[in-house]
TIMI-2910 file (N, C-alpha, C, CB; in pm, 1 decimal, decimal comma, always signed):
<rs>
+----------+----------+----------+----------+----------+----------+----------+----------+----------+----------+----------+----------+------+
!      n_x !      n_y !      n_z !     ca_x !     ca_y !     ca_z !      c_x !      c_y !      c_z !     cb_x !     cb_y !     cb_z ! resn !
+----------+----------+----------+----------+----------+----------+----------+----------+----------+----------+----------+----------+------+
!   -115,0 !   +986,2 !   +808,4 !    +25,7 !  +1003,8 !   +791,9 !    +85,1 !   +874,6 !   +735,4 !    +91,7 !  +1043,1 !   +925,0 !  Met !
!   +178,3 !   +888,8 !   +645,9 !   +248,9 !   +775,0 !   +588,4 !   +395,1 !   +783,5 !   +629,7 !   +234,5 !   +771,7 !   +432,9 !  Ile !
!   +442,8 !   +677,1 !   +692,3 !   +583,3 !   +666,6 !   +730,5 !   +642,7 !   +549,9 !   +652,2 !   +600,3 !   +646,6 !   +886,4 !  Gln !
!   +740,1 !   +579,0 !   +567,4 !   +805,4 !   +476,0 !   +487,4 !   +891,6 !   +390,0 !   +580,1 !   +891,7 !   +539,5 !   +372,8 !  Ile !
!   +879,3 !   +258,5 !   +564,0 !   +964,4 !   +165,6 !   +638,7 !  +1039,7 !    +79,3 !   +537,6 !   +879,8 !    +76,6 !   +737,8 !  Ile !
!  +1148,7 !    +21,9 !   +578,6 !  +1234,3 !    -53,3 !   +487,2 !  +1218,7 !   -202,6 !   +511,3 !  +1381,4 !    -11,5 !   +503,4 !  Asn !
!  +1185,6 !   -275,0 !   +405,6 !  +1180,4 !   -421,0 !   +412,2 !  +1293,8 !   -485,1 !   +333,3 !  +1046,4 !   -471,3 !   +360,2 !  Leu !
!  +1388,7 !   -404,2 !   +288,1 !  +1507,8 !   -453,1 !   +217,1 !  +1474,9 !   -534,8 !    +92,7 !  +1591,7 !   -536,6 !   +310,1 !  Asp !
!  +1379,8 !   -490,9 !    +17,8 !  +1345,1 !   -556,1 !   -109,1 !  +1325,6 !   -443,9 !   -210,5 !  +1214,4 !   -647,7 !    -96,2 !  Lys !
!  +1395,0 !   -449,6 !   -323,2 !  +1396,8 !   -334,7 !   -412,8 !  +1266,5 !   -306,7 !   -486,0 !  +1502,7 !   -353,3 !   -511,7 !  Glu !
!  +1173,2 !   -400,4 !   -489,0 !  +1047,5 !   -372,9 !   -557,7 !   +928,9 !   -361,9 !   -460,6 !  +1020,3 !   -481,9 !   -660,2 !  Asn !
!   +957,6 !   -344,6 !   -330,2 !   +851,9 !   -332,7 !   -230,4 !   +852,0 !   -192,2 !   -170,9 !   +869,3 !   -438,7 !   -119,4 !  Val !
!   +736,4 !   -129,9 !   -173,7 !   +716,2 !     -5,5 !   -101,4 !   +642,6 !    -42,6 !    +26,8 !   +635,9 !   +101,3 !   -187,4 !  Ile !
!   +706,5 !    -16,1 !   +138,9 !   +649,3 !    -50,6 !   +268,8 !   +624,0 !    +77,3 !   +347,5 !   +743,0 !   -146,5 !   +347,7 !  Ala !
!   +507,1 !    +82,6 !   +410,9 !   +472,6 !   +202,9 !   +486,1 !   +383,5 !   +169,1 !   +604,3 !   +403,5 !   +304,8 !   +395,7 !  Ala !
!   +401,2 !   +246,8 !   +709,3 !   +311,4 !   +242,1 !   +824,7 !   +216,6 !   +360,3 !   +808,3 !   +390,7 !   +247,7 !   +963,5 !  Arg !
!    +87,5 !   +331,8 !   +807,1 !    -13,1 !   +434,6 !   +780,9 !    -96,5 !   +454,3 !   +906,6 !   -103,4 !   +395,9 !   +659,7 !  Ile !
!   -107,8 !   +581,3 !   +949,0 !   -185,6 !   +613,0 !  +1068,5 !   -256,9 !   +746,6 !  +1048,8 !    -94,5 !   +617,4 !  +1194,3 !  Ser !
!   -350,1 !   +773,8 !  +1138,3 !   -426,5 !   +898,2 !  +1136,7 !   -492,9 !   +919,0 !  +1000,2 !   -335,2 !  +1017,7 !  +1170,8 !  Asp !
!   -473,3 !  +1037,2 !   +942,6 !   -530,4 !  +1067,0 !   +811,2 !   -419,7 !  +1077,6 !   +707,2 !   -612,9 !  +1197,7 !   +815,5 !  Lys !
!   -448,2 !  +1029,9 !   +587,0 !   -352,5 !  +1036,5 !   +477,0 !   -383,9 !  +1160,2 !   +394,1 !   -357,3 !   +907,1 !   +389,1 !  Val !
!   -282,2 !  +1244,1 !   +377,8 !   -298,2 !  +1369,8 !   +304,3 !   -241,4 !  +1357,9 !   +162,5 !   -229,0 !  +1485,1 !   +379,7 !  Ser !
!   -263,7 !  +1459,3 !    +84,2 !   -207,4 !  +1466,1 !    -50,9 !    -54,7 !  +1458,7 !    -44,2 !   -252,5 !  +1596,3 !   -122,8 !  Lys !
!     +5,6 !  +1528,6 !    +51,0 !   +151,9 !  +1525,7 !    +65,6 !   +202,2 !  +1385,8 !    +97,1 !   +196,5 !  +1622,4 !   +175,3 !  Asn !
!   +125,5 !  +1311,5 !   +176,2 !   +163,8 !  +1173,2 !   +206,7 !   +167,6 !  +1088,9 !    +79,8 !    +66,2 !  +1111,2 !   +308,4 !  Asp !
!    +64,7 !  +1098,9 !     -0,6 !    +57,7 !  +1020,7 !   -125,1 !   +169,6 !  +1062,5 !   -219,6 !    -80,2 !  +1038,7 !   -194,0 !  Val !
!   +201,2 !  +1190,7 !   -220,3 !   +308,6 !  +1239,8 !   -307,5 !   +445,0 !  +1183,2 !   -268,6 !   +313,4 !  +1392,1 !   -303,6 !  Glu !
!   +462,7 !  +1138,0 !   -143,6 !   +587,5 !  +1072,9 !   -102,2 !   +604,1 !   +937,7 !   -171,5 !   +590,5 !  +1054,7 !    +50,9 !  Lys !
!   +492,8 !   +870,0 !   -196,3 !   +494,4 !   +734,7 !   -253,3 !   +518,5 !   +737,7 !   -404,7 !   +361,8 !   +663,0 !   -222,8 !  Ile !
!   +466,6 !   +837,6 !   -471,7 !   +469,3 !   +840,7 !   -618,2 !   +610,5 !   +826,2 !   -676,4 !   +408,0 !   +969,8 !   -667,3 !  His !
!   +711,2 !   +900,8 !   -629,8 !   +845,4 !   +881,0 !   -687,2 !   +902,0 !   +741,8 !   -659,2 !   +940,9 !   +985,7 !   -632,7 !  Pro !
!   +863,2 !   +681,6 !   -547,5 !   +909,2 !   +546,4 !   -517,8 !   +853,4 !   +446,7 !   -619,1 !   +868,5 !   +506,0 !   -375,4 !  Leu !
!   +729,4 !   +468,9 !   -660,1 !   +668,0 !   +385,2 !   -764,1 !   +749,0 !   +395,0 !   -892,1 !   +521,0 !   +427,2 !   -789,9 !  Ile !
!   +783,4 !   +518,5 !   -930,6 !   +859,6 !   +538,0 !  -1054,5 !   +999,3 !   +476,2 !  -1046,1 !   +870,9 !   +687,1 !  -1086,1 !  His !
!  +1062,4 !   +482,1 !   -929,7 !  +1194,8 !   +419,6 !   -914,4 !  +1188,5 !   +270,4 !   -945,1 !  +1248,8 !   +441,7 !   -771,7 !  Asp !
!  +1083,4 !   +204,5 !   -899,9 !  +1068,7 !    +59,9 !   -923,6 !  +1031,1 !    +32,2 !  -1068,7 !   +962,2 !     +0,1 !   -829,4 !  Ile !
!   +939,3 !   +110,3 !  -1123,5 !   +898,3 !    +93,3 !  -1263,1 !  +1017,7 !   +111,1 !  -1356,4 !   +786,7 !   +193,5 !  -1299,5 !  Ile !
!  +1103,5 !   +208,1 !  -1325,7 !  +1221,8 !   +233,4 !  -1408,8 !  +1316,4 !   +113,7 !  -1412,8 !  +1296,4 !   +355,4 !  -1357,4 !  Asp !
!  +1307,5 !    +25,8 !  -1312,9 !  +1389,1 !    -95,8 !  -1310,7 !  +1316,5 !   -212,5 !  -1378,0 !  +1425,4 !   -132,9 !  -1166,2 !  Lys !
!  +1206,0 !   -182,1 !  -1443,9 !  +1124,1 !   -278,9 !  -1515,4 !  +1078,9 !   -391,5 !  -1421,0 !  +1202,1 !   -336,8 !  -1635,3 !  Val !
!  +1020,9 !   -351,0 !  -1310,3 !   +969,1 !   -445,1 !  -1210,9 !   +827,2 !   -405,1 !  -1174,0 !  +1059,7 !   -449,2 !  -1084,7 !  Met !
!   +752,2 !   -502,4 !  -1124,8 !   +620,8 !   -473,7 !  -1067,3 !   +640,8 !   -415,5 !   -927,1 !   +531,4 !   -602,9 !  -1062,5 !  Lys !
!   +551,7 !   -326,4 !   -888,8 !   +557,7 !   -262,2 !   -757,9 !   +472,2 !   -342,2 !   -659,8 !   +509,7 !   -113,8 !   -765,7 !  Val !
!   +533,8 !   -391,8 !   -553,8 !   +460,9 !   -459,3 !   -446,5 !   +448,0 !   -363,0 !   -328,6 !   +533,2 !   -591,8 !   -403,3 !  Asn !
!   +337,0 !   -373,7 !   -256,8 !   +310,9 !   -283,8 !   -144,4 !   +289,7 !   -362,5 !    -15,9 !   +188,6 !   -195,8 !   -173,2 !  Phe !
!   +344,1 !   -309,3 !    +91,9 !   +320,3 !   -360,7 !   +226,8 !   +272,2 !   -241,1 !   +308,4 !   +451,2 !   -428,0 !   +290,4 !  Tyr !
!   +146,4 !   -245,0 !   +353,6 !    +89,9 !   -134,2 !   +430,1 !    +47,9 !   -182,7 !   +568,0 !    -30,1 !    -71,8 !   +356,0 !  Phe !
!   +106,9 !   -124,4 !   +671,6 !    +66,3 !   -149,4 !   +809,6 !    -29,2 !    -37,9 !   +850,4 !   +190,6 !   -156,8 !   +906,2 !  Glu !
!   -153,1 !    -72,6 !   +877,1 !   -255,1 !    +24,5 !   +913,5 !   -272,6 !    +23,6 !  +1065,0 !   -389,5 !     -6,2 !   +841,7 !  Leu !
!   -215,7 !   +123,8 !  +1131,5 !   -220,7 !   +133,3 !  +1277,2 !   -284,2 !   +266,5 !  +1314,2 !    -78,0 !   +119,5 !  +1340,2 !  Val !
!   -399,4 !   +260,8 !  +1378,0 !   -474,9 !   +382,2 !  +1412,2 !   -506,1 !   +466,3 !  +1288,3 !   -396,6 !   +466,3 !  +1513,4 !  Asp !
!   -524,1 !   +398,3 !  +1175,5 !   -558,6 !   +467,4 !  +1050,8 !   -705,0 !   +505,1 !  +1052,0 !   -526,9 !   +379,7 !   +927,8 !  Phe !
!   -732,9 !   +632,9 !  +1026,5 !   -870,0 !   +682,2 !  +1026,7 !   -928,8 !   +689,1 !   +886,7 !   -876,0 !   +818,3 !  +1091,1 !  Glu !
!   -861,7 !   +764,1 !   +798,3 !   -914,5 !   +784,7 !   +663,6 !   -816,3 !   +871,0 !   +584,5 !  -1055,8 !   +851,0 !   +668,3 !  Ser !
!   -862,5 !   +915,9 !   +470,7 !   -789,7 !  +1011,8 !   +388,1 !   -850,2 !  +1150,6 !   +406,9 !   -792,9 !   +970,0 !   +238,4 !  Tyr !
!   -768,3 !  +1252,0 !   +383,1 !   -826,6 !  +1383,5 !   +359,4 !   -885,7 !  +1377,2 !   +219,0 !   -719,3 !  +1501,0 !   +374,4 !  Thr !
!   -971,9 !  +1467,9 !   +183,2 !  -1031,6 !  +1466,9 !    +49,3 !   -923,9 !  +1479,4 !    -58,6 !  -1134,2 !  +1581,2 !    +35,3 !  Leu !
!   -829,7 !  +1570,9 !    -40,2 !   -721,1 !  +1586,4 !   -138,4 !   -630,7 !  +1463,5 !   -141,5 !   -637,8 !  +1711,5 !   -106,4 !  Lys !
!   -609,8 !  +1400,3 !    -26,2 !   -528,6 !  +1278,7 !    -21,2 !   -594,8 !  +1164,3 !    -96,7 !   -503,6 !  +1237,7 !   +123,5 !  Gly !
!   -726,8 !  +1150,5 !    -77,7 !   -801,2 !  +1046,4 !   -147,5 !   -796,0 !  +1067,7 !   -298,2 !   -946,3 !  +1043,1 !    -99,6 !  Phe !
!   -816,3 !  +1191,7 !   -341,2 !   -813,2 !  +1223,4 !   -484,6 !   -674,9 !  +1195,0 !   -542,7 !   -851,8 !  +1371,4 !   -508,7 !  Trp !
!   -568,9 !  +1233,2 !   -471,8 !   -432,9 !  +1209,1 !   -520,0 !   -405,4 !  +1059,2 !   -530,9 !   -329,9 !  +1275,5 !   -426,5 !  Glu !
!   -452,6 !   +982,3 !   -434,2 !   -433,6 !   +837,3 !   -437,3 !   -504,4 !   +775,9 !   -557,2 !   -484,6 !   +773,6 !   -307,7 !  Asp !
!   -623,9 !   +819,9 !   -585,6 !   -697,2 !   +770,5 !   -703,0 !   -620,9 !   +802,3 !   -830,7 !   -838,6 !   +832,0 !   -709,0 !  Ile !
!   -567,3 !   +923,6 !   -841,7 !   -492,5 !   +962,2 !   -962,1 !   -367,2 !   +875,8 !   -979,5 !   -453,1 !  +1111,1 !   -955,2 !  Lys !
!   -292,4 !   +856,7 !   -871,1 !   -169,4 !   +776,1 !   -879,4 !   -203,6 !   +632,0 !   -915,0 !    -90,8 !   +781,1 !   -745,6 !  Val !
!   -302,5 !   +575,4 !   -846,0 !   -340,1 !   +436,3 !   -872,4 !   -391,3 !   +416,3 !  -1014,2 !   -445,5 !   +391,3 !   -773,5 !  Asp !
!   -472,3 !   +507,3 !  -1063,4 !   -524,3 !   +489,2 !  -1199,3 !   -413,5 !   +503,0 !  -1303,4 !   -635,6 !   +590,7 !  -1227,5 !  Ser !
!   -311,6 !   +581,1 !  -1275,2 !   -199,8 !   +595,5 !  -1368,7 !   -107,8 !   +473,7 !  -1366,8 !   -119,7 !   +720,9 !  -1335,8 !  Ala !
!   -104,9 !   +400,7 !  -1255,4 !     -5,7 !   +293,5 !  -1239,9 !    -64,1 !   +155,9 !  -1209,6 !    +88,7 !   +329,7 !  -1131,3 !  His !
!   -193,5 !   +140,2 !  -1217,1 !   -257,3 !    +15,9 !  -1173,9 !   -197,4 !   -108,2 !  -1241,7 !   -406,3 !    +22,6 !  -1202,3 !  Ile !
!   -156,1 !    -95,9 !  -1366,4 !    -97,7 !   -211,5 !  -1435,6 !    +46,5 !   -237,6 !  -1392,3 !   -102,7 !   -190,1 !  -1586,7 !  Ser !
!   +104,6 !   -146,1 !  -1315,9 !   +241,7 !   -160,9 !  -1267,8 !   +248,5 !   -228,5 !  -1130,8 !   +308,9 !    -25,2 !  -1261,2 !  Asp !
!   +133,1 !   -255,6 !  -1069,9 !   +128,8 !   -309,4 !   -934,7 !   +128,7 !   -461,3 !   -936,9 !     +6,0 !   -257,8 !   -860,5 !  Tyr !
!   +200,6 !   -518,5 !   -840,7 !   +203,6 !   -663,0 !   -821,4 !   +121,4 !   -699,8 !   -699,3 !   +348,3 !   -713,9 !   -806,6 !  Gly !
!   +188,3 !   -747,2 !   -595,6 !   +118,8 !   -789,9 !   -474,1 !    +99,7 !   -672,7 !   -377,9 !   +196,6 !   -902,9 !   -404,9 !  Lys !
!     -8,4 !   -683,1 !   -298,2 !    -36,7 !   -583,6 !   -195,4 !    -73,3 !   -655,7 !    -66,8 !   -150,7 !   -487,3 !   -239,8 !  Met !
!     -0,3 !   -624,2 !    +38,1 !    -30,2 !   -679,1 !   +170,8 !    -81,9 !   -565,5 !   +258,2 !    +96,6 !   -746,9 !   +235,2 !  Ala !
!   -204,2 !   -581,2 !   +307,9 !   -262,5 !   -487,2 !   +402,5 !   -259,2 !   -553,8 !   +539,1 !   -409,0 !   -446,2 !   +361,4 !  Phe !
!   -196,4 !   -489,3 !   +635,3 !   -187,0 !   -542,0 !   +770,7 !   -263,0 !   -445,4 !   +860,5 !    -36,8 !   -559,2 !   +817,0 !  Val !
!   -368,7 !   -496,5 !   +923,3 !   -451,3 !   -405,2 !   +999,7 !   -513,1 !   -464,5 !  +1123,2 !   -556,9 !   -353,2 !   +914,8 !  Gly !
!   -600,1 !   -384,0 !  +1182,6 !   -657,4 !   -419,3 !  +1311,1 !   -809,3 !   -405,1 !  +1315,6 !   -596,3 !   -334,9 !  +1417,8 !  Glu !
!   -870,1 !   -369,3 !  +1200,5 !  -1014,0 !   -344,5 !  +1201,2 !  -1082,6 !   -416,7 !  +1084,9 !  -1042,2 !   -193,5 !  +1193,9 !  Lys !
!  -1207,3 !   -454,0 !  +1106,5 !  -1283,3 !   -525,3 !  +1003,0 !  -1296,1 !   -444,7 !   +875,0 !  -1421,4 !   -560,3 !  +1054,5 !  Asn !
!  -1317,3 !   -314,1 !   +886,9 !  -1334,2 !   -233,7 !   +765,3 !  -1206,3 !   -231,1 !   +682,6 !  -1376,1 !    -90,7 !   +801,1 !  Trp !
!  -1089,8 !   -248,1 !   +745,8 !   -964,2 !   -251,9 !   +672,2 !   -954,9 !   -380,3 !   +589,9 !   -844,8 !   -240,9 !   +768,5 !  Gln !
!  -1003,0 !   -488,7 !   +646,2 !  -1008,2 !   -613,9 !   +569,8 !  -1104,0 !   -599,9 !   +452,2 !  -1051,4 !   -731,6 !   +660,4 !  Glu !
!  -1216,9 !   -534,5 !   +474,5 !  -1312,5 !   -510,4 !   +366,8 !  -1249,3 !   -424,5 !   +257,0 !  -1439,6 !   -442,3 !   +421,7 !  Trp !
!  -1173,5 !   -321,3 !   +296,8 !  -1107,0 !   -233,6 !   +198,4 !  -1005,4 !   -312,3 !   +115,8 !  -1037,0 !   -115,0 !   +269,6 !  Ala !
!   -934,7 !   -405,7 !   +179,4 !   -839,1 !   -489,5 !   +106,3 !   -912,2 !   -576,7 !     +4,6 !   -757,7 !   -577,7 !   +204,1 !  Ala !
!  -1026,7 !   -632,3 !    +44,3 !  -1105,2 !   -714,4 !    -48,5 !  -1157,6 !   -630,9 !   -164,8 !  -1222,2 !   -781,3 !    +24,9 !  Lys !
!  -1197,9 !   -508,2 !   -137,2 !  -1244,0 !   -419,1 !   -244,5 !  -1129,7 !   -387,1 !   -339,9 !  -1302,5 !   -288,7 !   -185,8 !  Ala !
!  -1011,4 !   -364,6 !   -285,3 !   -894,3 !   -338,6 !   -369,6 !   -866,1 !   -458,1 !   -459,1 !   -770,8 !   -306,3 !   -283,3 !  Thr !
!   -876,2 !   -577,3 !   -403,3 !   -854,3 !   -699,1 !   -480,1 !   -954,4 !   -709,9 !   -594,7 !   -864,2 !   -822,1 !   -389,4 !  Asp !
!  -1076,6 !   -670,0 !   -570,5 !  -1181,5 !   -677,2 !   -672,2 !  -1153,5 !   -582,5 !   -788,7 !  -1317,3 !   -644,7 !   -610,2 !  Phe !
!  -1099,3 !   -463,3 !   -759,5 !  -1080,6 !   -360,8 !   -861,4 !   -943,9 !   -362,2 !   -928,5 !  -1103,1 !   -228,0 !   -801,3 !  Phe !
!   -854,8 !   -451,9 !   -888,5 !   -722,4 !   -456,3 !   -949,6 !   -690,5 !   -598,0 !   -995,6 !   -615,3 !   -406,4 !   -850,9 !  Thr !
!   -588,4 !   -608,0 !  -1076,3 !   -539,7 !   -740,9 !  -1115,1 !   -428,0 !   -786,4 !  -1021,0 !   -489,2 !   -739,8 !  -1261,6 !  Ser !
!   -398,8 !   -706,4 !   -921,3 !   -296,8 !   -739,2 !   -822,3 !   -345,3 !   -851,3 !   -731,4 !   -259,9 !   -615,1 !   -739,4 !  Ser !
!   -249,9 !   -921,0 !   -672,7 !   -282,6 !  -1019,3 !   -570,0 !   -282,1 !   -945,3 !   -436,9 !   -180,9 !  -1140,9 !   -569,8 !  Glu !
!   -397,5 !   -940,5 !   -371,0 !   -414,1 !   -862,0 !   -249,2 !   -451,8 !   -954,7 !   -134,8 !   -521,3 !   -751,6 !   -268,1 !  Val !
!   -384,5 !   -935,7 !    -20,5 !   -417,6 !  -1014,3 !    +99,1 !   -421,6 !   -923,5 !   +220,4 !   -315,4 !  -1128,7 !   +120,8 !  Arg !
!   -508,8 !   -958,2 !   +312,5 !   -518,8 !   -887,4 !   +440,3 !   -463,4 !   -977,8 !   +549,8 !   -666,9 !   -846,0 !   +471,3 !  Phe !
!   -387,0 !   -918,4 !   +640,2 !   -330,2 !   -988,4 !   +754,1 !   -364,8 !   -911,1 !   +880,8 !   -176,4 !  -1005,0 !   +738,9 !  Phe !
!   -393,4 !   -983,1 !   +987,3 !   -412,4 !   -919,1 !  +1117,4 !   -278,0 !   -862,2 !  +1163,0 !   -469,7 !  -1020,4 !  +1223,1 !  Glu !
!   -283,6 !   -756,8 !  +1243,5 !   -162,0 !   -690,2 !  +1289,4 !    -64,0 !   -785,9 !  +1357,4 !   -197,9 !   -578,6 !  +1384,6 !  Leu !
!   -115,6 !   -881,9 !  +1433,3 !    -25,8 !   -976,1 !  +1501,4 !    +40,0 !  -1074,7 !  +1404,4 !   -102,8 !  -1053,3 !  +1608,1 !  Glu !
!     -0,8 !  -1073,9 !  +1277,2 !    +57,9 !  -1162,2 !  +1175,3 !   +141,9 !  -1084,6 !  +1074,0 !    -52,3 !  -1239,0 !  +1102,4 !  Ser !
!   +194,6 !   -970,4 !  +1115,9 !   +267,7 !   -887,2 !  +1019,8 !   +393,7 !   -954,6 !   +966,3 !   +304,7 !   -755,6 !  +1083,9 !  Lys !
!   +455,6 !  -1044,2 !  +1044,9 !   +572,9 !  -1116,2 !   +994,4 !   +533,3 !  -1207,2 !   +877,6 !   +638,7 !  -1199,5 !  +1107,7 !  Glu !
!   +415,9 !  -1268,7 !   +886,3 !   +365,7 !  -1351,5 !   +775,7 !   +343,1 !  -1266,0 !   +651,8 !   +234,5 !  -1423,2 !   +815,8 !  Asp !
!   +290,7 !  -1146,6 !   +671,8 !   +267,4 !  -1055,1 !   +559,3 !   +398,9 !  -1014,5 !   +495,2 !   +190,7 !   -930,3 !   +605,7 !  Ala !
!   +499,6 !   -986,5 !   +576,7 !   +629,9 !   -947,8 !   +522,7 !   +693,7 !  -1062,2 !   +444,5 !   +723,2 !   -903,2 !   +635,6 !  Gln !
!   +681,2 !  -1184,5 !   +493,7 !   +733,6 !  -1300,3 !   +419,3 !   +661,0 !  -1315,4 !   +287,1 !   +719,8 !  -1429,7 !   +502,1 !  Lys !
!   +526,8 !  -1302,7 !   +290,8 !   +447,3 !  -1319,1 !   +169,8 !   +481,7 !  -1214,3 !    +65,1 !   +299,7 !  -1312,2 !   +203,0 !  Trp !
!   +496,8 !  -1088,9 !   +105,2 !   +521,9 !   -981,4 !     +8,2 !   +663,0 !   -990,4 !    -49,6 !   +501,2 !   -844,1 !    +74,1 !  Ile !
!   +753,7 !  -1052,6 !    +21,1 !   +893,1 !  -1061,3 !    -26,3 !   +919,2 !  -1178,1 !   -119,8 !   +985,8 !  -1071,9 !    +90,7 !  Asn !
!   +819,8 !  -1263,2 !   -143,5 !   +840,8 !  -1377,2 !   -234,3 !   +757,5 !  -1365,3 !   -357,4 !   +809,7 !  -1507,5 !   -165,5 !  Phe !
+----------+----------+----------+----------+----------+----------+----------+----------+----------+----------+----------+----------+------+
</rs>
């Protein structure tokens, strides 16, 4: 599930991600990406991963489609999580994108929010 949260920055999409991410969840993010792109800005992401399990198959496919269509529109990405595999996923994302990607432990989410807002 993706729950949009507000960090009061017009080029940041912030979300709390838990359980499984579905196609409908990813579809919530896509128009937000376009809103930022239309303002001729890079899209920064702040993702809090709390009890996040995985994607549904359709959710994973939708995420790949959105990311491949907009990968050059992305700026910084902050992944805030609680598990080693989430840190590994952030490092993999950093490897496959030109975005600046960082992983933060859940107890350091304020540091992540400061970093993504500058």
